[in-house]
C-alpha positions in Angstrom: 19.5 3.6 4.0 16.7 0.8 3.4 16.4 0.1 -0.2 13.2 -1.6 -1.1 14.1 -4.1 -3.8 11.4 -4.8 -6.3 10.2 -8.3 -6.0 9.6 -10.3 -9.3 6.3 -11.7 -10.0 7.8 -15.1 -9.5 8.8 -14.1 -6.0 6.4 -13.9 -2.8 6.5 -12.0 0.4 8.3 -13.9 3.1 5.7 -16.1 4.6 4.4 -14.7 7.7 4.6 -18.0 9.5 8.3 -17.4 9.2 8.1 -14.1 10.8 8.4 -13.1 14.4 8.5 -9.6 16.4 12.1 -8.9 15.4 10.7 -8.5 11.9 8.7 -5.3 13.0 10.8 -2.3 11.5 11.5 0.6 13.7 10.0 4.1 12.8 13.3 5.6 11.5 13.5 2.7 8.8 9.9 3.0 7.7 10.0 7.0 7.6 13.1 6.7 5.5 11.3 4.3 3.0 8.4 6.5 2.9 10.7 9.5 2.1 12.4 8.0 -0.5 10.4 5.1 -2.3 6.8 5.4 -1.0 6.0 9.1 -1.1 2.2 8.6 -1.4 1.9 6.5 1.7 2.0 7.3 5.3 2.0 5.9 8.8 -0.9 6.2 11.1 -2.1 4.5 14.2 -5.1 2.1 13.6 -7.2 1.7 16.5 -8.9 -1.4 15.1 -5.6 -3.1 14.7 -4.1 -1.6 17.7 -0.6 -0.8 15.8 0.9 1.4 13.4 0.0 0.8 9.7 1.0 1.8 6.2 -1.9 3.9 4.6 -2.5 5.4 1.2 -5.7 7.1 0.3 -7.3 8.7 -2.7 -10.2 9.8 -4.5 -11.0 7.7 -7.8 -12.8 9.3 -10.6 -15.8 7.2 -10.2 -17.1 4.0 -8.7 -16.1 1.7 -11.4 -12.5 3.0 -11.2 -12.3 2.6 -7.5 -13.5 -1.2 -7.9 -11.0 -1.7 -10.6 -8.2 -0.5 -8.4 -9.4 -2.5 -5.4 -9.6 -5.8 -7.7 -6.3 -5.4 -9.1 -4.7 -4.7 -5.5 -6.7 -8.0 -4.8 -4.9 -10.1 -7.4 -1.6 -8.7 -6.6 -2.3 -9.5 -2.9 -3.2 -13.0 -3.9 -0.1 -13.5 -5.9 2.2 -12.4 -3.3 0.2 -14.2 -0.4 0.3 -11.0 1.5 -3.3 -9.1 2.1 -3.8 -5.3 2.9 -7.1 -4.2 4.1 -8.9 -2.4 1.5 -11.7 0.1 2.1 -14.1 1.9 -0.1 -16.3 4.8 1.2 -18.5 7.4 -0.3 -18.4 5.2 -3.6 -15.1 6.4 -4.6 -12.8 7.2 -1.9 -10.2 4.4 -1.3 -7.9 3.5 1.4 -5.4 0.7 1.3 -3.9 -0.5 4.8 -0.9 -2.7 5.0 0.6 -4.1 8.1 1.6 -7.6 9.1 -1.0 -9.1 11.2 1.2 -11.8 12.8 3.5 -9.2 14.2 1.0 -6.5 14.6 3.1 -3.9 12.9 5.1 -2.9 9.8 7.5 -5.2 8.2 9.7 -5.6 5.2 6.9 -7.3 3.5 4.6 -4.4 3.9 7.1 -1.8 2.4 7.7 -4.2 -0.5 3.8 -4.7 -1.2 3.2 -1.0 -1.0 6.1 -0.6 -3.6 4.5 -3.2 -5.7 1.1 -1.8 -5.5 2.5 1.5 -6.8 4.5 0.4 -9.5 2.2 -2.4 -10.7 -1.3 -0.7 -10.4 -2.5 2.3 -12.1 -5.4 4.4 -10.8 -7.9 6.7 -12.7 -8.1 9.5 -10.2 -10.6 12.0 -9.7 -9.3 14.9 -11.9 -9.9 17.4 -9.0 -8.0 15.0 -6.5 -5.0 14.6 -8.9 -4.8 18.5 -9.3 -4.6 18.8 -5.6 -2.0 15.8 -5.2 0.3 16.2 -8.2 2.7 13.8 -6.6 0.2 10.8 -7.6 0.8 11.4 -11.2 3.4 8.7 -11.4 0.7 6.3 -10.6 -2.0 7.8 -12.7 -4.1 5.9 -15.5 -5.7 8.0 -18.3 -9.5 7.4 -18.1 
């Protein structure tokens, strides 16, 4: 079983310049990580990226809560030197898309970043969305 180690705030993701196609993870490894460590994330094929990506979507309580979350993810991404695609639609629907652009797929860096996002950044969810997705309560911040 792949265990995603929590990176300390002093560590960074492995520089993408040092990665090659062998860094791309197989589906079994990714699925195991999603099942055990990243239950709020899913994999999907992204047409624009032309590869499989990690994705997490939710509805924030309001526009301000959505923007605050996106800004916090941006700060974490800068700290780690690994940048997800961030999408905001309908003023409060957020999607975070993580993959390693250089290898056009999912690597250990992506799993580590997803875990850091879940552990370090709390969300003020839409109450209705949270009732429909109770497993997200572990990443919830009270409003």
